[in-house]
N, C-alpha and C positions, 0 to 999 in steps of 0.2 A: 968277113963272116964265112963260115964253112958251108959250102954247097953239098947237099945231100942228093946222091944220085936218084933219079925217079924209080929205078928197080928196087933200091933199098927201101924208099918210102912205101912202095907197093907191098913189099915183103913184110914190113913192119905193120902195115894196115891189116894185111891178111893174118899175121900173127896175132894181132889184138882180136880180130874176129873169131879166130880159133879158140882163144882163151875164154871169150865169153860163151862160145858155143860148148866148150868143155865144161864149163861151169855148171851147165844144165840147171838142175833144181837148186843149186846153191844161190842163184840170183833171186829166188823167191823164198829163201829161208829167212830166220829171223836174225838179221844182221844189224850190227851197230853202225851208227853214222860216225863221221869223223871226230865229232866232239865227244861222242860216247867212248871211242876208241882211246882218246886222249885221256879222258877221266879214269877210265879203267887202268891204263898204264900208270897214271899218277898215283892211283890209290893201291896199286899193287895187285890188282885183281888179275891182271894179265901181264906177261912179259912184253918188252918193246919188241918191235919187228927186228932190230938188229940182234938182239939177244937170241931170239928164236932162230933166225937165220944162221948165226954163228954156232949155236948149239946143234943145229941140224947138219952143219958142215956144208952149207949151200955155196957153191962156186961163186965167188965175188965177180966173175966175169959175166954172169947171167944178168940181162937187163930186166928190171922188175917192171911189168906192164900194168898190174892192178893189185890192189890189196883190199881184202875185206876180213872183218872179224865177224863170225857167225856162230850161233848156238846150234850145234849138231848134237841131238841126243842129251841135252843137259851139259854139254862140255863146250867152252868157247875155243873156237879153232881159227887160225889164220888160213884164208884161202888166197893164195898168192900166184898170180899169173906171171910167168917169167919167160923170157926169150933167151936162148942159149947163143953162144957165139956162132953156131953153125945155122941159126935161124929156126930152130926147133922151138915151138911155143908148147908149154904145158901149165897145168894147174898143180900147185903143191898145196896140200892140206896138212898144216902142222899144229900141234897143240899149243894153245896161246897161254895156258896157266902154268 
């Protein structure tokens, strides 16, 4: 089993905390639960996460920390927390439709 250095674990925990802090009001927006997201993708209401990331040219080396689909002003968007290889955490807001 691969051992993870305590500093790496601490960095990832900090990154996750930063992502949620950066999310701000989106944590309280009208967001879909996992089942609703699956149903929306299956029905074609929104694109899959892979399609959205590919279309946006998101670097595959970034680690995805969190994914939400929320209604922002009548438009469904993915709010994606990512951690870059250099340890920088950020939220991306991408059109889900």
